[in-house]
C-alpha positions in Angstrom: 9.9 -59.7 -28.0 13.7 -59.7 -29.2 14.8 -60.2 -25.5 13.0 -63.8 -25.2 15.4 -65.2 -27.7 18.6 -65.1 -26.6 17.0 -67.2 -23.8 16.3 -70.5 -24.9 13.4 -73.3 -23.5 16.6 -74.8 -21.7 17.3 -71.4 -20.1 14.3 -70.6 -18.8 13.6 -74.6 -17.3 16.1 -73.0 -14.3 15.1 -71.7 -11.1 14.6 -68.4 -11.3 16.1 -67.0 -8.4 17.8 -69.7 -8.1 19.5 -69.1 -11.0 20.5 -65.4 -10.6 21.5 -66.0 -7.2 25.3 -66.5 -7.0 26.1 -63.6 -8.2 29.4 -62.7 -6.5 30.2 -60.0 -3.5 31.9 -56.7 -4.7 30.9 -52.9 -4.8 27.1 -51.8 -3.6 25.0 -53.1 -6.0 21.8 -51.4 -5.6 18.4 -52.8 -4.8 17.7 -56.6 -6.2 15.4 -58.8 -6.3 17.1 -60.9 -2.4 17.3 -57.6 -1.1 15.7 -57.1 2.2 11.9 -55.9 1.5 11.4 -57.0 -1.9 8.3 -59.2 -2.2 10.3 -61.9 -4.9 7.0 -63.0 -6.7 9.5 -65.7 -8.3 10.9 -66.9 -4.5 9.0 -70.8 -4.9 9.0 -71.2 -1.3 6.6 -67.9 -0.7 3.8 -68.0 1.1 1.0 -66.1 2.9 1.3 -66.6 6.7 -1.5 -67.9 8.1 -3.7 -67.4 4.9 -7.3 -68.3 4.8 -8.0 -70.9 2.6 -9.8 -69.9 -0.2 -13.7 -71.6 -0.8 -14.6 -73.4 -4.4 -17.3 -73.2 -6.2 -19.0 -74.7 -9.3 -18.3 -72.7 -11.6 -21.0 -71.8 -14.5 -21.1 -74.0 -17.8 -21.8 -72.0 -20.3 -18.4 -69.4 -18.6 -16.3 -72.6 -18.3 -17.0 -73.7 -22.1 -15.2 -69.7 -22.4 -12.8 -69.8 -21.1 -12.0 -73.4 -23.2 -12.2 -72.1 -26.0 -10.4 -67.7 -24.9 -7.5 -67.7 -26.3 -4.2 -68.6 -24.5 -2.2 -65.2 -23.0 1.9 -64.8 -22.6 2.5 -67.3 -25.5 3.3 -64.3 -28.3 3.8 -61.6 -26.5 4.2 -60.8 -23.3 1.6 -58.8 -20.7 4.8 -56.9 -19.5 6.7 -55.9 -22.3 10.6 -56.7 -22.4 12.1 -52.7 -23.0 13.3 -53.7 -26.6 9.1 -53.9 -27.3 8.7 -50.8 -24.9 11.6 -48.6 -26.5 10.7 -49.7 -30.2 14.5 -50.0 -31.8 14.5 -50.7 -34.9 17.7 -52.8 -34.2 18.6 -52.9 -29.6 21.4 -50.9 -28.8 22.5 -49.2 -25.5 22.2 -46.2 -27.3 18.7 -46.4 -28.9 17.5 -47.8 -25.3 19.7 -44.7 -23.7 18.0 -42.1 -26.1 14.2 -43.3 -25.3 14.8 -44.2 -21.5 16.1 -40.8 -21.3 12.2 -39.0 -22.5 10.3 -41.9 -19.9 13.2 -39.8 -17.1 11.9 -36.1 -18.1 8.4 -37.4 -18.7 9.2 -38.6 -14.3 11.1 -35.7 -13.2 11.7 -36.0 -10.3 10.6 -39.5 -9.7 13.5 -41.1 -11.2 17.4 -40.0 -12.2 20.1 -41.8 -14.1 23.6 -40.5 -13.2 25.6 -42.7 -15.5 25.3 -46.3 -13.9 23.3 -46.0 -11.3 19.1 -45.6 -11.5 17.3 -43.2 -8.7 13.4 -44.0 -8.0 12.9 -41.5 -5.4 8.5 -42.2 -3.7 6.6 -39.6 -1.8 7.8 -41.7 1.2 10.5 -43.8 2.6 14.0 -44.3 1.1 15.5 -44.3 -2.4 15.4 -47.4 -4.1 18.7 -47.1 -6.3 19.4 -49.5 -8.9 23.4 -50.5 -10.1 24.3 -51.4 -13.4 27.0 -53.7 -12.6 29.4 -56.1 -15.2 31.9 -58.6 -14.3 34.3 -59.8 -16.5 34.7 -63.6 -17.6 37.8 -65.3 -16.1 39.8 -68.8 -16.4 38.0 -69.5 -13.3 34.4 -67.9 -13.8 32.5 -67.0 -16.2 31.3 -63.4 -15.1 27.6 -62.0 -15.0 26.1 -58.7 -15.6 23.0 -56.6 -14.5 21.6 -53.8 -16.9 18.1 -52.0 -15.7 16.2 -49.9 -17.8 13.7 -47.4 -16.1 10.4 -47.9 -18.2 7.7 -45.7 -16.5 4.5 -45.8 -15.2 2.6 -49.2 -15.1 -1.4 -47.9 -15.9 -3.4 -47.5 -12.8 -1.4 -48.5 -10.0 1.4 -46.1 -11.2 4.1 -48.1 -9.8 7.2 -47.2 -11.3 8.8 -50.2 -14.0 12.5 -50.6 -13.8 13.6 -54.0 -16.1 16.2 -55.7 -15.0 18.9 -57.8 -17.4 20.7 -60.0 -16.2 24.0 -61.7 -17.5 22.6 -65.5 -17.5 19.1 -65.8 -17.3 15.6 -64.0 -18.3 14.9 -59.9 -17.6 12.9 -60.1 -14.7 10.7 -56.8 -13.7 11.2 -54.1 -10.4 7.5 -53.0 -9.4 7.8 -49.5 -7.3 5.7 -47.7 -5.4 5.9 -44.7 -5.5 4.0 -43.7 -2.3 6.3 -45.9 0.3 8.7 -46.8 -2.0 8.4 -50.6 -1.4 9.1 -52.6 -4.2 7.6 -56.4 -6.0 9.9 -58.5 -8.1 8.3 -60.7 -11.1 10.8 -62.8 -13.3 9.8 -61.7 -16.9 9.6 -64.5 -19.0 10.7 -67.2 -17.0 7.4 -66.6 -15.5 3.7 -65.2 -16.5 3.3 -62.0 -15.2 -0.2 -60.2 -16.3 -0.9 -57.3 -14.2 -5.1 -56.9 -13.9 -7.0 -54.1 -16.8 -6.4 -52.1 -13.2 -3.0 -52.2 -13.2 -3.9 -53.2 -9.0 -3.1 -56.2 -9.3 -1.0 -58.7 -10.5 -1.0 -62.7 -11.2 1.9 -64.5 -11.9 3.4 -68.9 -12.1 6.3 -70.2 -13.4 4.4 -73.1 -15.7 7.9 -74.9 -16.2 8.7 -75.8 -12.8 6.4 -77.8 -11.3 5.0 -77.7 -7.9 2.3 -75.2 -9.3 2.7 -72.2 -8.0 1.1 -69.1 -8.7 0.7 -65.9 -7.1 -1.7 -63.0 -7.4 0.3 -59.3 -5.6 -1.7 -56.5 -4.6 -0.3 -52.7 -6.3 -2.3 -50.7 -4.1 -1.9 -47.9 -2.5 -0.6 -49.9 0.9 1.7 -52.3 -1.0 2.9 -54.5 -3.1 1.8 -57.7 -1.1 0.7 -61.0 -1.6 -2.4 -61.0 -2.1 -3.2 -65.3 -2.7 -1.3 -68.1 -3.2 -2.9 -71.2 -5.0 -0.5 -73.9 -4.9 -0.2 -77.3 -5.3 2.5 -79.7 -2.7 4.7 -82.2 -3.3 4.5 -85.0 -5.4 0.7 -83.7 -5.8 -0.2 -84.1 -9.5 1.4 -82.7 -12.2 -0.3 -79.5 -13.3 0.3 -77.0 -17.0 -1.6 -74.1 -16.5 -2.8 -72.2 -19.6 -3.2 -67.8 -18.6 -6.6 -66.7 -20.5 -6.3 -63.1 -18.9 -8.6 -61.3 -17.0 -12.5 -61.8 -17.0 -12.2 -58.2 -15.6 -10.2 -56.3 -13.3 -10.5 -58.4 -10.0 -11.3 -61.6 -11.8 -9.2 -64.0 -14.0 -9.4 -67.4 -15.9 -7.2 -70.1 -16.2 -7.8 -73.9 -18.0 -4.6 -76.5 -15.7 -4.3 -79.2 -18.2 -3.4 -83.0 -15.7 -1.7 -85.7 -17.6 0.2 -86.1 -20.5 -0.7 -84.6 -23.9 -3.1 -86.9 -24.9 -6.4 -87.7 -24.8 -6.5 -88.7 -22.0 -5.0 -85.2 -20.9 -8.0 -83.3 -18.4 -8.8 -80.3 -18.9 -9.6 -77.5 -15.7 -11.8 -74.3 -16.4 -10.9 -72.0 -13.5 -11.7 -68.8 -12.1 -10.5 -66.5 -10.2 -12.6 -63.5 -8.6 -12.6 -61.4 -5.8 -15.5 -59.4 -4.1 -13.7 -56.6 -2.1 -13.2 -58.7 0.5 -12.1 -62.5 -0.4 -11.0 -64.3 -2.9 -13.6 -67.1 -4.0 -12.5 -69.8 -6.8 -14.9 -71.7 -8.9 -14.2 -74.4 -11.0 -16.0 -76.5 -13.9 -14.7 -79.6 -12.0 -15.1 -79.9 -8.0 -14.4 -83.3 -7.8 -11.0 -83.2 -9.7 -10.3 -80.8 -7.9 -9.7 -82.8 -4.8 -7.8 -85.2 -6.3 -5.2 -83.3 -8.2 -4.8 -80.6 -4.9 -4.3 -77.3 -5.4 -5.3 -75.2 -3.0 -5.7 -71.6 -2.5 -5.0 -68.8 0.2 -5.4 -65.4 0.8 
C-alpha cells in the first residue's frame, strides 16, 4: 500500500470532496468526482430521497460474538487496492505503471483506450466516459494541483470498469463505470473505506474519521450504480467509531460500532446489514442502545 504512506492522518482527516473541490478552471478536464451524473459516495450530503426506514431486529448472540471476534477489514490492506499494488511494480514509477496499464488496456479491447493524457471508457450505450490527466504548476500565489488516471481493469462480478485518480493534494479515489450504460460512481479510496461484496455487485463505503457517521451501500447492478442503503447519525448525535468486519456473504456485511472514548467505559455494538432480495434488514446486539445513539438506516 505504498500510496497510503504519502497521505498521513492529518491529510486524510480533510473532507474527501471539500479537499479536492477547488481545482482551478482551465482546459477540459474530463469526468471528475463532482461532474453531473456521478454518484459521489464521498459527498457527505448524499441521501436517498424519500427513503424507507430500515427495521432493526435483535442480532443472535452467537452471531454477535462472531462479529466482535472477527478481524477488522481495511486496516492493513485496502479492499480496492492502489494502482501501485495492482501493477506490482518493485519501485513505483510512471514508466512501470504505464507498461502495466498498457497490458490491461490491450486486454480490455475497444472498451478502454488511452491517447496520451486522455483515458476513454466506451460503454455499450451512452456517451464515452473521458478522463484527462492534467497538471497545474505551483506559482507564487498558488500551490498548484494535478490529477492522474490509471485504468485498473474490471471489478470482479459486476464487470464495472475501474479507474484510479491520483490527486495532487489528497488520497487517491476510484471511479467505477457501468460498461452497459456509462453511469459512474466515485469513492474516495483510503480516506474512506470502500469494500465491494464478494460478487462485486454491492459496495459499502464510509469515512471513519469525520463524524457524524454516514455509511452508504451502492448497488453495482445492470441499471446502476445507485445508492441502495444509507445509515447515518444526525448532527449532534453520538460520536461513533465504526469498524468494518467484512462481508458475511454476497448480500450481508458486519460492523462493530464503538461508542464513547477508548476506555473501559467504551461500549461496542455488533451490527449485521442484510439484503433479502427485496429490502434491507438491520440486526443489532443491543436495540435499546441503538435508539440511544440514533443510528438510522434508509433504503
